[in-house]
N, C-alpha and C positions, 0 to 999 in steps of 0.2 A: 451504726451508720451504715447505710447501704451503698456499695460501691456499682458504679456502672462500668460498662466495658466501652472503651473508645476504639472504634474500628476506623481505620486509615486506608483510604482507597487510592491506587495510584494508577491513572490511566496513562499508559506509555502510547506514544504515537506508534501507529502500525506501521510494519516494514512491509514495502510493496517488492517483491522478487518477480523477476522473469525467468522462467523455466530454471528455478532454483538459484538464480544470481540476484542477490539483493542490490536493487538500483535506487531506492528512496526511501525516507522515511517521511511518512506523510503527516506532516506536523500543522496541517491546516492553512498555510501560507497560500495556497491555490485552492480555489473554491471546489473543482471537481477533481476527480481522479485523471481524467483526460488532460487537464491543464496541467497537473503536477507531471506526467508522463512527457508532455510536450516539452517542458521547462528542461528535463533531462535528457531531451535530443532522442526520445524513444517514438520510433515511427508508429504511428496507429492510424489506419485508413480511417477518415471520417468525413462525412458529408454533413454534419450537424449544422454546421453554420450555413449550409446552403438549404436547409429545409428538409433534407430527407433523413428520417430516422431510421437506425439500425445498421448503419455501415460500419459503426466502430464496435459492433457486437465481438466481444472477446471471450474465450474459454477461461475458466477460473479453474486451475489445478486444485487449489485449497484455498481455504479463508473464506470471508465473506465480505459483502458490501451492504451499504444503507443507501437507498435512493432520495435523493434531495427532491425531486419530481417524479411521479410514476412514468415509466417508460412506455412510449407508444409502441415500440416494436415488440414482438413476440420472442420471449427468451425461454432458452432450455433451463433447467436446474444448474447446470455447470456454465452458465454464460453471464456476463453483465454488459451493461451499456456505460463506459468509464466516461461519457459526457455528461453524465445525470447522477453518478454516485460518488460515494467516499468509501474507502476501506473501513470497516468497523472492527476488523483484526487484521492481525498479519495476514498479507494477500501473495499468492503466488499465481501470475497469469502466465497464458502460454503466447507469449510474445517473444521476439527476438532481442536480445541485448545488444546486438551489434550496433556499434557507434554511439552508446548510451555512455554516459558518465557513472561507472560503477561504484558501489560503496565497498570500500575495503574492511572486512571483518577483523577486529583486534586479535590479536596472536595471544593465546593464552600462556600466563607466565607460570614457571614451575613454583609449587608453593611456598618453597625456602627462598625464590628470588623476589616474591612480592613484596617483603618486608623492606628491601633495598628502595622501593618507591614511596614506603610509607614514612620511614625513619628520616 
């Protein structure tokens, strides 16, 4: 009898950080990266809703995005347009986290203390 291997894939929602500060877990509740940033009170200058493309151009420090629609503005290799993209993996943007609702990273427990939470 031949056994087949079962491969499980787990797609985790990308974490979006601003200059290294994690600010949101992109779980698809908002349609675009710009909408998700606005919900977290992150200031991104944009004229997208006024018909001007390119104003929300943002430098990507690390990570990558996937475009929902082809951007009209010319972009460098390290830039994205948050109005028409979503993160395809963890993403760090060159934006200020000032005034944003930050995500707290969990504190690692000492291995001997972890059993107290499990028992």
